[in-house]
N, C-alpha and C positions, 0 to 999 in steps of 0.2 A: 657427290656434286658433279654436275655435268660440265665437262671441259671441252677443249678443242679436239680431243680425241674423237668425239662424236662427229664433228665436221669432217675430220680426216677420213673417218670410216665411211661416211656417206659419199664423199668425193671418190674414195677408192672403189667403193661398190659400183658407183656410176661408171667410172672408166673401165672397170672389169666387165660390166654389162656391155659397154660399147665394143670391147674386144670380142666378146662372144657373139653379139649380133652381127658384127662385121664378118666374122667367119661364116656364120650360118646364112646370112641374107644376100651376100654378094658373090658373084661368080667370076670377077675379073682377077687377073694374076696379082694385083696389088693388095688384095685383101690380106694376105699373110703378113706383109710388112706393116700394113695399117693396124691390124689386130695386135701385132707385136708392140707397136708404138703405144697404143692405149693400154696394153697389158703392163708395160714398163711403168707408165704413169701411175697405174693403179698400185703397183708394188711400192712406189715412193710414198703413196698415201697410207696404204694399209700396213706396210712393214717398215716404214722409215725409222721408227724407234728401235726396232729389233736389229736391223742390219748395221746400224751405226753410221758414223760419218764416212768411213771408207766405202761402205756398201752404197750409201746414198750417192757418193761421188761417182762410183762406177755406173750406177743406174742413170745418173744425169748424163754422163758421157755417152752411154748407150742410146739414150733418147735422142741426143744430138746427132749421132751417127745415123740412126735409122731415119730421122726426119730429113737429114741432109742427103740421103741416098737418092731422093727423087722417086722412090718406089712406093710412096704412101699417099693417102688422102686424095685419090682421084675423085673429082667431083662426079656425082651422078644425079640425074634429075628424077624427080618423082614421076611415076607413071601418069599418063594423061588422065586416066579415070580417077586417080587419087587427087590430082589438081582439080578436076571437075567436082569431085565430092566435097573438097574443102571449100570451093567457091559456093556451092549450094548451102553448106553449113554456115558460111559467113553471112550470106544473105538472110538465112533463117534466124540466127541469133543476134545479128547486128552488134551494137556496141557492148552488149552483155559479155562478149568474148574477152573484153578487157578485165573482167572481174578477177580471174585467176592471177593475171599479171599484177593487178593492184593489191591483191592479197599479200604479195611478198613484201613490199615496203611497209604495209600496214602491220604485218606480223613482226617485222624487224623493229619498228618503232614501239609497238605495244609490248613486245617481249623485252626490249631494252629497259623500258620504264618499269615493267613488272618485276623483272629479275633483280634490278638494282634496289627496288623498294622492298622486296622480300628476299633477304639474303639466305644463303644456304642451298639454293636450288641450282644456280648456275654461277660459274666464276664471274665476278663482277667485271673484271677487266676484259673479258671476252663475251659479254652479254650480247652486244650488237651482232657480232659475227655468228654466234650460235643461233640467235633469233632469226637472222637472215636465212641460215640453212634450214631451220625449222619451217620458215615461211615458204621456202621453195618446195619442201615436202608436202606441206598443206595444200599448196596450189596444185601440185601434181595429183594429189588425192582428190581434190575437188574436180579436176578435169576428168579423172577416171570415173567418178561417180556420175558426173553430169553428162558426159558424152558417151560413156560406155564403149571405149575402143577395146582392142585386144590387149592382153596383159603386157605384150612387148612394145606397144605403141610409143610410150615415152622414150624408151631406149632407141627405137628406130628413128624417131624424130630427132633425138639428140645426136645420133650418128650422122644424119643428113646435115644438121647444123654444123657439127664439128668438121665434116668434110668440106663444107662451104668455107669455113674460116681457115682450115689448113693448120700448118705448124704455128701460125701466129697466135693460136689459142693458148699455147704453152709459154709465150713470151713473158707475161707478168710474173709467173712463178720463177722462171729462170732469171729474170732481171732482179727480182727481190734477192735471190741467192747471190747474184753477182755483186749487188751493193754491199752485202754483208762481207763478202770476200775482200772487196776493195778496202773497206773500213778496217778490217782486221789486219790487212797486209801493210798498213801505214802509208797508203797511197797519198793521203793529204800532205804528209811531210815530204814525200818524193816530188809531188807537183810543186809545192812551195819552193823546194830547192832548185828545181828547173827554172821556174819563173823568176827566181832571184837573179838570173843572168840577163833578164830583159831590162835594158836601160830605160828607166823612167825618170831618173834624176830627182826623185821625190815628188814628181808632178802628180797632184791629186787626181786630175781628170784622167791622166794616163792609167793610173792604178785602178780607178773606178771602171774604166773601159776594159782593162784586162780582166778584172774580176767578173764583170757581167758577161763579156764575150766568152770568157773561160767557162762560166756556168752553162751558157748555151751550148758550147761545143762539147763539153764533157757530158751534158745531158743527151746530146745527139748521139754520142758514142755509146752511152750506157742505156739510153732509152728511158731513163727514170730520173727526174729532177730530185726526188727524195734521196736517191743514192748518190747523186753528184754533189748535192748541197754540202754535206759534212766535209767532203774532200776540199772544195774550193773555199769554204768558210774557214777551215783550219789552215789552208795554204795562204790565203790572201786576206780574207775578211777580218780575222782576228789580229794577226800580226801587223798588217799594214794599215787597213782602213780604220780599225777601232783603236788599237794600241798606239800606233804611230801618228795617225791623222786625227784621232779623237772623234771618230764617227759615232753616230747613234747606233748602238747594237741592234735595236729593233728595226730601224730603217735598213741597215746593211743586210740583215737576215731576210727581211720580208721582200725587199726589192731584188735582192740576189736570187731568191727563189722564183720570183716572177721572171727574171731573166732566164733562169733555167727552163721554165715552161715554154719560153720562146723556142728553145731548142727542141722541146717535145713536138712542136708543130712541124718541124722540118726533118724528122728522122723516121726511117722505116723500123728502127729499133723499138719505137713506141708503137708496137704492132697493134695493141688492143685499141688504140685511138686512130691510127692512120691506115693500117692494112686490113683489119677486120671489117670496117665499114665498106671499103672498096670491094672486098670479097662478097659480102652479103648483098650488096647492091649490084653485083655483076658488072662493075665498071670495066671498060676495055683496058684502061691503064691502071694497073694495081697501085701506082703511085699518084693517082689523080688527086686524092685528098691532100697529099703533101704539096703538090704543085699549086693547088688552090689556096693553101694556107700560108705558103712561104712569103708572099709580099707582106701580109699582115704581121707575120712573125718578125721580119726584118725591121719594119717600122716600130713595132712594140719594143724590140730590143734596143733600138736607138732611144726611144722614149724612156725606157728604164734607166739607161745610162745617165740621161739628163736629170731624171727625177732623183736618182741617188746623189748625183753631184751637187744639185742645188738644195735638196731637202735633207740629206743625210748627215750634214756636217754643220756645226755651229758657225755662224758668220763672224 
């Protein structure tokens, strides 16, 4: 039965290819550190089960050290003739160029339905993720057959894209790990203990405001509302808003999560949302997306506080 091991193997092989292409195709001094970075990421995917928790922790620390050294991911522009060739190809094929990109979500949807309807082929719990990975492979094969580039073209294009995104490309994986660490360390109880010193006098509005603002701030620190939610829900949501104040659990959970997403709009830690687009669009201000989103995030945070206060508790 196909499991997540296939996805990890594909991702590891991709990053290993990035490391090799970086060493062979670039001539700047930073290629060694950049290749080391992608090589370490490939180790985490390919050998994660073999090296164990301690080994993975060492690899994660090494990745952070190399990425923070400032010696990696120097952007480089494609040659003028390459840009000209891509422009000619874009004019030639037109909107048909979107077909490989559309194949990925179609394969993810079709594979999910197929593998859940026909058990025994793919682990049902991971059918969507595995189908997504297979869709990416099919899209790459379609491009290779259709456009007939050199065999290393996908890896070279991937390296160019990853150089454009920089270290931010690794943030989702790191933040997911951070959320697991926080949950396992009992951070929810610690936060609840600290917030217990905040004098609210049992005032419902004050407790709702602390819960929502705390969700936004913790999300801004962690970069991930899904990781911040169990901490704040355990610290304030359950003991104060639900148990003590009689709040609707569904409303407390759902609106609390929305408040956390307001923090997502205001933090560079949510790099895949806020820093990657700025890098890909070559914005002069890397935090331009955050500055543009911040007024909306503040207004929505206030709206969520009012929604939870007026709708989350029986009159």
